[in-house]
C-alpha positions in Angstrom: 82.0 103.8 97.9 84.9 102.7 95.6 84.0 100.1 93.0 86.1 97.1 92.3 88.5 97.5 89.4 91.1 95.2 87.8 94.7 95.5 89.0 96.6 97.6 86.5 99.0 94.9 85.4 96.2 92.4 84.7 94.3 95.1 82.8 97.3 95.8 80.7 97.9 92.1 80.1 94.3 91.6 78.9 95.1 93.7 75.9 98.0 91.5 74.7 97.2 88.1 76.2 93.4 87.6 76.3 92.5 84.6 78.4 88.9 83.6 77.5 88.7 80.1 78.9 89.5 78.7 82.4 92.5 76.8 81.0 93.9 80.0 79.4 93.4 81.9 82.6 95.1 79.2 84.6 98.1 79.1 82.1 98.4 82.8 82.3 98.4 82.8 86.1 101.1 80.1 86.2 103.3 82.1 83.9 102.8 85.3 85.9 103.4 83.6 89.2 106.6 82.1 87.9 107.8 85.5 86.6 106.8 87.0 90.0 108.9 84.5 92.0 111.9 85.4 89.8 111.3 89.1 90.5 111.1 88.4 94.2 114.3 86.3 94.1 116.2 89.1 92.3 114.8 91.7 94.6 115.9 89.8 97.7 119.5 89.7 96.4 119.8 93.4 95.7 121.3 95.3 98.7 120.8 99.1 98.5 123.0 101.1 100.7 120.8 102.8 103.2 120.9 104.2 106.8 121.0 102.7 109.3 121.1 99.3 107.6 121.3 98.2 103.9 117.9 97.5 102.4 116.7 94.9 100.0 114.0 95.5 97.4 111.9 92.5 98.5 109.1 94.4 100.3 108.8 96.8 97.3 108.5 93.9 95.0 105.9 92.2 97.2 103.7 95.3 97.3 104.0 95.9 93.5 103.2 92.2 92.8 100.0 92.7 94.9 99.0 95.9 93.2 99.8 94.7 89.6 98.5 91.1 90.0 95.6 91.7 92.3 94.9 90.2 95.7 94.5 86.5 94.9 97.2 86.1 92.2 99.6 88.4 94.2 99.2 86.4 97.4 99.5 83.1 95.4 102.7 84.3 93.7 104.3 85.2 97.0 103.2 81.8 98.5 104.9 80.1 95.6 108.0 82.0 96.3 108.0 80.8 99.9 107.4 77.2 98.7 110.6 77.6 96.6 112.5 78.7 99.7 111.0 75.9 101.8 112.2 73.4 99.2 115.7 74.6 99.7 116.2 77.0 96.8 118.4 80.0 97.8 115.8 82.6 97.0 115.7 84.6 100.2 118.1 87.4 101.3 121.2 86.0 102.9 120.7 82.5 101.5 122.5 80.2 101.2 125.1 81.8 103.6 122.6 82.0 106.5 121.0 78.7 105.8 118.2 77.5 103.5 114.9 75.7 103.7 112.9 75.3 106.8 115.9 76.1 109.1 116.1 79.6 107.6 112.3 80.1 107.6 111.9 79.5 111.3 114.6 81.9 112.1 114.2 85.6 112.9 112.9 86.6 109.5 110.3 83.8 109.4 107.4 86.0 110.4 108.3 88.6 107.8 108.4 86.0 105.1 104.9 84.9 106.1 103.8 88.5 106.2 104.8 88.9 102.5 101.6 86.9 101.6 99.4 89.2 103.7 101.1 92.3 102.3 100.6 91.3 98.7 96.9 90.4 99.4 96.2 93.7 101.2 97.9 95.8 98.5 96.0 94.0 95.7 92.7 94.0 97.6 92.8 97.8 98.1 93.9 98.5 94.5 91.0 96.3 93.3 88.7 98.7 95.2 90.1 101.8 93.5 92.8 102.9 95.9 95.4 102.8 93.0 93.9 105.9 91.3 94.9 108.4 94.0 98.4 109.0 95.3 97.2 109.6 98.8 94.9 106.5 98.8 97.7 104.4 97.3 100.2 105.6 99.9 97.6 104.5 102.5 97.3 101.1 100.7 101.0 100.5 100.6 101.3 101.5 104.3 98.5 99.1 105.2 100.4 96.3 103.3 103.5 97.1 105.3 101.5 97.0 108.5 100.2 93.5 107.6 103.8 92.4 106.9 105.2 93.8 110.2 102.3 92.4 112.2 103.4 88.8 111.6 107.1 89.7 111.4 107.3 91.4 114.8 105.0 88.9 116.4 107.4 86.1 115.5 110.4 88.1 116.4 108.9 89.1 119.7 108.3 85.4 120.4 112.0 84.7 119.7 113.7 87.7 121.4 111.1 89.6 123.3 108.9 92.6 122.4 111.2 95.4 123.1 114.1 93.9 121.2 111.8 93.1 118.3 110.9 96.8 118.0 114.5 97.9 118.3 116.0 95.5 115.8 113.0 94.4 113.7 111.2 97.7 113.1 113.1 100.9 113.8 116.1 100.3 111.5 113.8 99.8 108.5 111.3 102.6 108.8 113.2 105.1 106.6 113.8 102.6 103.8 110.2 101.3 104.0 108.8 104.8 103.8 110.8 105.4 100.6 109.6 102.1 99.2 106.0 103.0 100.0 106.3 106.2 98.1 107.9 104.4 95.1 105.2 101.7 95.1 102.4 104.3 95.3 103.9 106.4 92.5 104.4 103.5 90.1 100.9 102.0 90.8 99.1 105.3 90.4 100.9 106.1 87.2 100.0 102.7 85.8 96.4 103.0 86.8 96.0 106.5 85.3 97.6 105.3 82.1 95.1 102.4 81.9 92.3 104.9 82.5 93.4 106.8 79.4 
């Protein structure tokens, strides 16, 4: 049975920013969450040429935030990012051109946005249980995080346009890019975990 471990990013941070009191831990979490929302904003604006459709780096950033921050802080960071978008900040892909705030979030991508929270939590939870030490296990963890993301994303999209169309337009075009992002997330997390172990 895998024992619980600290997410690699937090373990690294403990060496340079030791938080001994509750207030110090809270301050550190706020700073990390703010930095994470900036990373998510930047990742959503990067469009990488890919087949059959361009890909953003948002899902990669979500999984890495989960693996490096841990389940609770990772999910809270993504939730803070969604609150920024709900407040009308143009932090999502395609904003402000495709709308902002609640109007954007209840559109076709709304379920995927909600799924980001689940994906970060799942990735962090599994890394906390040792999955970040093995490349095979970490690929499985990143895959599980993507399944959590797509579960809500496709459910909402199916409600809007029907199940068959949701698979055709909301899953199939992204499988190749997401496979590559899973491999990148797994490689980065395992490398960081092994470095921490040394």
